[in-house]
N, C-alpha and C positions, 0 to 999 in steps of 0.2 A: 504494500500500500504506500502510495506517495501523495504528497500534497503540501499545501502551505497553510500555516495557521496565522490568521491576522487578528490582532486585538486593537480595537478602536482605529481601524484602517491602516495600521502599521504591522510589520512583521513582529511576531511574538518576541519580546525582549527589548525591542527598540523603544518602546514607550514606558520605560521604567518609571515608576512613581505615579502613573495615571490610574493604576488599579491597586487598591490596598486591601489587606486581609486581616480580619480580627478572628483569631482562633478561639476555641473553647477555653475558658479560663483553667479548667482542670487539666488541660494538656500541657500546661506550663509549669516550670519550677519557679517558686517564689522565694527561695532561700538565698539568692545571690545578694551580696552587699551593695545594692544599687539604690540610689535615690529615685523618687518618682520622676523628677524632671529628666534624669538620664534615661529612664525607660521610655518616656515619651519621645525624647530625641532620637531613639533608635528608629522611629518611623521616618527619619530624615536620611537614613543611610543610603538609600538609592540615589538621592540627590547630592549628598555630600561626598559619597565614595567611602570605602572602608579605610579607616585609619586617619581620616581628616577630622580635625576638631570643629565643633559647632561654633559658629560666630555668634555675636550678641543678638543679631536678628533672628537666628535659629532658636536661640533660647527664649526670645520674646514670643516667637510663634508657638513654642512649646507651652509657655505660660498662657497664651491666648487659647490654645486647644484645651488646656486644663480648665480654664475659666468657662469655656463653652459647655463642658460636661459637669460644671459645678464642683471642681476639684482643685482649683488654683491654690487653695490653702494647704494642699498636700505636697506641693512641689519639692520641699526639702525633707520629706519624711522617707524613711527606708521602706522600700516596696514590701518587705517581709512583714512589716507592722500593720499592713492595711487589712480591712475587712474584705469579704468577697465582693460586696457592692462597690467599694472604693476601687478595688482592683479592676473591675469591669469598666468603671468610668475612666481609669488610667489607660486601659487597653484601647478604649474608643478614642481617647485623646491621641494616643500613639498612631492610630489609624488616620485620624484627621490631620495631624501635622504633616503627613506625607503629601497633602494637597491633591488627593485623588479625584478623578471623575467618576470612578466606579468603586463602591465599597462592597466587599464580600464579607459577610458576618456569619459565623457559625455559632448558633445558640447564644446570642449575645445577652439574653436575660436569664439564663439558667443559674439558679442558686443565688439570686439577688432578691432583696426585699421588694415589696410592691412599690414603695416610693422610688427606689432606684430604677426599677423597671420602667415606671412612668417617665422618669427623667431621660433614660436612654431612648425610649421610644419617641419622646418629644424631639430629641436631637435628630433622630433618624428621619422623622417627618419633616423637620426643617430643612435637612439636607436634600431630601427629595423635592421639596418646594423650590429649592435653589437650583434645581436642574441636575443634581447628582443622581446617578443610578445606584440604588440601594438594594442589594440582594441579601436576604436573610434566610438561612437554613434553620428551621425550628420544628418542633413537634407541638408547640403551644398553640392549639387551635383557637382558644379564646383570644390570645394576644394577636394572632394574625387577623382575626375578624374585627378586633377593636382598632388596629393601627395600620393595616395595609390594604390598599385598594385592589391589589391583584395577587393571585396565588397560582403557583404551578405546583401541582401535587405529583410526587414521584414515587415509584416503587419499581426500580429497575428500568423504567420507561416513564414517559409523561402520561400520567393517568388523566389529568385535567389541567386546563389552563384557562383562567378567566377571573371573574370577580370572586370575592369571598363567598358568594352564594353557592359556589360549587361545594363548599364544605358542609352544606346542609343536605347534600345528596347521599343517601345511605349507600348506594352502589359505589360511589367514588370513595367513601370512607372504607368500605370493605376492600376495594381494590388497592387502596393506599396502605391501609394498616392491617389487612388480613383479619378484620373483625375486632381489633382492639383499638379503642379510642385512647390515645395517650393522655395520661392523667385522669382517666375515667374508668368506669367499670368495664368488665368484659362484655363484649357485644357479639351478637350474631352467633353464639355457641362455639366460639373458637377457643378450645381448651388450652392450646399450646401457649397462649399469651396469658393464661390465668395465673 
């Protein structure tokens, strides 16, 4: 098989920094002796290059990204000392400081309190309103229905693509989750998810 991969109209890899990724928080190690501001500045590596020091303007951008996620007061705290919700806000700030056109977020609200979840979702809604593309991978059906205008439901293939109304269709839920509604009771007699 041969072909070309294009991202935002350019060959893959040429548009470094236009796409940013926020991983699941539990997939990261938090015991490094780093300050929050340094973690946020890691989002600038694609623009700075490895081994280059951040300039004053980069640090100000990091503080602005922290302010946008209501975490500016955490800038000089050790990352290991933060709560789960604070860590998620810091990771989102790290994603934002890259200045991406496309944000890919993997379960951004997992393990955070409801207030932090609302803060995160509000920022994502603002980014979308600013013309950014925001792609969120999640199993939180209620969160999707409350905050996102469009859903692509996957299970090895595209099961549905449309407004959040598709999440009210029992057939689509069965095909997507095999009878199990995430965060809810067993559905449709599917014992292997019980």
